[in-house]
N, C-alpha and C positions, 0 to 999 in steps of 0.2 A: 424585743422581738423574740417570739417563741420558736425554737427549732422545729422544723417540720410543718410550719404553717405558712401558706402562701395564698395571696389573693390575685386571681387573674382579672384584669379590669379592661375597660374600653374595648368591648367585644360585643358581637351579636351571638347569642347562644341558640342553637337548634337543639332543644332538649330531647326531641323524639318521644316524649312521654306519651304513654297510651291514653292518658286522660286529656291530653292537650289537643287542640285543633291543628291539623296539618303538621308542620314541622315542630310546633311548640316553640315558636320564636320568642325570645326575650331580647329586646333592643336595649342598648346601653346597659349591658349586663355585667355582673361580677360573679365569679366562682371562687368560693373559699375552700381551700384544700388543707386538710390536716392529716399528716402521715400519708396513708395510701388511699384516703377516701375523700369524697366530696362532703364537706360539712354543711355548706349552704350555697344556694344559687338563686339569683333573682335580679331585679333591677338594682343597679349600683347605688342609687339614692337610698335604697332600703337596707344596705349592708349593715348588719348588726354592729353595735358599738364595740364589742369585744374584738372585732376584726379590723378596726380602723388603724391600729398600729402595726399590723402584720406586714411583712414584705409584700410588695405589689409588683406585678409584671404587667406592663402596659402593652396591649396587643394591637393598638393602632387601628381599631375598628374592624379587625378580622373576624371571620366566622369560626365559631367553635361548635363541634359536633361530638357525639360519642365516637371514640376510636372505632375502627372498622373490624368486622368479624367475618372470616371466611369459614363457613360452617360445613363445607364439603370439599375435601381435597384428597388426592392420591399422590402426594408430592414426593414421597420416597419410592424410588424405583431405580432399576438398573437399565443401562442402554438408552437407545433413542429409536423413535419410529419415523425419523425424517426421511429415510430412504424409502420406506413403505409409502409415505405421503407422496413422494416424487413418483414412485411407480404407478400409483393410482391415477395421478394427474397425467401420466403418459399413456394411460389406457389399459393398465393391467387390471384384471378382474380380481375379486376377493379370493377365488380359488387359486389363481396364479400367485398372488401375494402369500397365501398360506403355504403353498408348496415351496416357495422361496424362503420359508422360515419366518414370515411376517405374522402379524396379528398379535393377540394377547400372549400367545405362547412364546413369542420372541422376547417379550418383556419378562415373562416368568423365567425363561432360561437365563437372561442377563442378570436378573435380580438374584436368582439362586447362586450364580457364579461370583457375584460381588461380595466382598466382605463388608463389615459394618463401617469401617473407615471410608471405603469407596462410596458406599451408599450415602453416608453423611456428607462427603465432599461434593457429590453431585446434587444433593438436595438443598444445601445451604444457599447457593445463588438464587434458586427459585423462591425460597423462603425470604431472602433479603429483598427481592423484588416486591413482594407483598408488604413487608414491613415498611419499605420506603414510601408506600402509599397510605400509611396510617393504620395498618393491621396490628392489633395487640392480642387477638385471640384467634387461634388457628386449629382446625380439626384436621387430623392426618389419619388416613386409613391404611391398613395392610391390604393384602389381597393379590399381590404379585408373587407370592411364594408358593401357596397352595400345598405346602408341606409343613411339618412341624417346625423344623429348624429355621426356615426362611421367614415364616410368619412371625416367629418370635424375634428374629433378627430385625425385621422391618419395624416392629413396634419398639424395640430398644432404641433404634436410631431415631424414631419419632420422639421418644421421651428425651433423648440427648439434645435434640434441637431446642427444646424448651429450657435446657440448662445453659446452652451456649448463646442464646439470643434473648433479647428482652421481649418475650412473647409468651403467653400462656398457651401450651399445646395440650389439646385433648386428643387421645388416641382411640381409634375404633378398629376392632377386629373384623375384617371382611374376608374370612376364610372361604365363605360361600360366594365367591366372586365369579369363578369359572371352574370348569372341570379340568383337572390336570391330566396330562397325557397318560400317566400311569394308571388312571382310573377310567380310561376310555370305555364307554358302554356300561359303566358301573356307578352311575351317579348316586344311587341310594347308599352304596357302600362308602362313597366319599363323604356323604352327609353324616353317616355313622362315625367315620374317622374324625370329622370336625367336632361332632358332639362329644364323643367319648374320649378323645385323646388331646386334640388341640385346644379346645376351649378350656378344659380344666388346667392345662399347662399355662395358658395365658392368664387365667385367674390366679394361679399359684404365684406367678411372678408379678402380679399387679400391673400388667402391661396394657390393659384396655379400660377405657372409661365407658364404652358402649360396644354393641355388636350390630353389624350391618349384614345385608345379604342382597344379592342381585336376583330378583324374581322376574324371569323372562324366559321366553321360549329357547333362547340360546344359552340360558344359564340354568336356573332351578325353578321348580314348580312351587306354587303356594304351599302345598302340603310338605314339601321338603324344607322350605324356609321356616314353616311353622315349627318343625322339629328343632331347628337351630334356635329359634326364639324361645321355645319352651326351656331348652337347656340353658340358654343365657339367663333367663329369669330365675331359674333354679339357683344359678350362681350369683344372683343379685346384680346383674348387668342390664341396663336399659337397652332398648333396641331401636333401630331405624331401618329404612329399606330403600333400595333402588327399585322402582316399580313403574309399570305402565309407560315405559319409554318407547317401546317398539310395538306393543300390542296391549290388549286389556285382558289380563289373566285374573284380576281380582286380588292382586297382591297387596294393594293399598288397604283395602277393607280388612284383609287378614291381619296386616300389621297394626291397623288401628285397634283391632280386637285384643292385641297385645300391648295396648297403650303406647305405641311407638312415639318417640320424640318427634320424628319427622318421616315424611315420605318424599322421595326426591326423583326428579325428572317429570313424570306425570303427564306426558303429552297425550296419552290415550285414556286418561282418567275419566270415569263415568260418574253419573249422579249418585249412585250407591256408594262409591268410594269417597266422594266429597262429603256425603252425609256422615259416613263412618268417621272421617277425619274430624269433622266438626264435633261430633259426639265425644270423641276421645281426646280432643285438644291437640291433635297431631298437626304439626306445622308443614305446610307445603314448601318444599325447596325447589325452585326453578333454576335450571342450569343452561343459560343461553349460550355459553361457550360451546357446549356439545351440540346444541341445536344448530349453531352456525357452522361449526367445523364439519359436521356430518351432512350439512345441507338438507336438513329435515324440512318437511312441509306440513306435518301435523302439529298444530299449535296447542300448548297446554290450555285448559279451560279457564282462562284468567277471570272472565266475568262471572262465571259460575262460582269460582272460589271466593271472589269478592262478595257476591250476593249471599253466600253461606256464612260469611264472616270468618273464613279460615285464614289464619295468619300466613303471609307469603314472604318467604325469605329468598335470598339469592346467594349463589356461591360460584366460584370459578370452576369447580370440578377438575382442578389442575391434574392432568394425567397425560401420559405419552401418546395415547391412541386416539382419543376422541375430543380432547379439550386441552391442548397445550397452552393454557391461559394462566398467566400469573399477574393479572391486574384486575382488582375489584372495581376500579373506576371504569375501565373499559367494559366490565361485566354490567355495570349500571347502564351504560349507554346502549349496550346490546339489548338489555331487558326493555328499555324504552323504545328503541327503534324496531326491534323484532317482535316483541310481545305486546307492545303498546302500553306498558306500565307507565305511570306518571313518575316524574323525578322524586316526588315525595314518597311514593311507594317503594321506589328503588332504594332510596336512602334508608328507609325503615327496614328494607329487606337485608341490608348488610350491617344493621345495628340492632335495633330492638327485636325484630323477628328472628334474626340469626342467633341472637342470644337465647331466645326461647327454643329454637331448634336444637340447641346444645344443652338445654336444661340449666342455663346460666343467668336467667333473667333476674334472679335475686342480687346478682353481683355487678352486672354490666349491661350495656346495650342502650342505656339512656343517660342523660345528664340530670341526676336527681340526688338530693341529699341522702346519704347513706350508701350510695353506690360507690364502686371503686373509681378512683380518679384516673380513668382512662379516657383521655381527651385529645382529639385531633384539632389542630388550629390550621386554618386554610387561608390562603391569599385570594379570597373571593368575597364578594358582597352578598350574593344570593345563593342559597343552597342548591338551586336548580343547576348552577354552573358545574357542580360536581358530576352530574350525569350528562351535561350538554357537550363538554369538550371531549375530543377524541385524541388519545395519545399525549395528554398534557397532565402533569402532576403538580397541583398547586399547594401541596402540603408545606406549611411553614414550620411547624414544630409538633412534637408528639409527646404527650404525657402518658406514662404507664405506671400505675400504682403510685401516682402522685409525683413521679420523677420525670423531668424533662430528659427524654432519651434520644433526642434528635442527634446530638453529637455522638452518642454511643453507637447509633446505627451507622453513621457515616464512617466510623472506624471499623 
């Protein structure tokens, strides 16, 4: 027996390959793992001869899928907005909550006040909830500092999470998230500060894998965000955008012109934005948690995105103010019930298309030879059951880079 070689047998594999029909199911399948990668996958009866003597793990007919990917989170932050949630449900207006210190500025204040150890301690339980459902790739944004020191602090904490947990963490600088109080009435000056001081510091410490911005009437204009994206690309960083969530400002088309990896939210996206995404290869990331929590009524243009062939990903948008969601399985169910996505689309949205939204398709997101051996094993017979159940986690075991990390997570 060769060290680092394992064959998973007696399973149904949902490969989610882009070339396959539907889930890309292989019944009575086997997956040959060598070191951290999938060496071979197919019907067990076709297992190559050189793998016949490798150690085998019998999965008793369970379902194997690519491990899950949460491609949009704000999981590092200080404080809580639970009191604000309660106030709103007791009839308080947005203005009343703001005067009481609520809203995004309360999170900014709490995040600025917390040290790195405190931010890490509060973030890890949220991360662990995602990992317990089969996540092995996680994007984490900054954006609750809105000053140099705190933005760097948030990104350092996000990097630390990837060192402490069996998960790959990609970090995104979201300095253009909101206008900090010290720049009230001077949004252009703040964008200059982000471009001239913060972004170069982020790059110098290698703290970000991408740059994001919130393009909206309550945040920044397409012209301001374009300045941030120009600077990011000068520094060699890819971009993505929060856009068309509350109105249609054309931010998505602008981001597509910068070859954005993804455009996220998209409730008010129009035909021009969809065409721009298709032309640029930009992934649509839908965030049903925020739609649900904010009780929105404007649905994203799902059928138009389908018709255009734009890849559709899903993510939790885990954040304290509009989507305190740390379950990708529940996110799948929300996408199906609220947006009328199919279970197959939802599963592709947190595997194959989520990988594309992070620029990671070469490495993960499908079960194919040559990809990393990031594999979730589920106590279900049919893939649709993953989106069907509510509040139930059927994860049996999880492989990350070829290693069974289920026990590691439990500890």
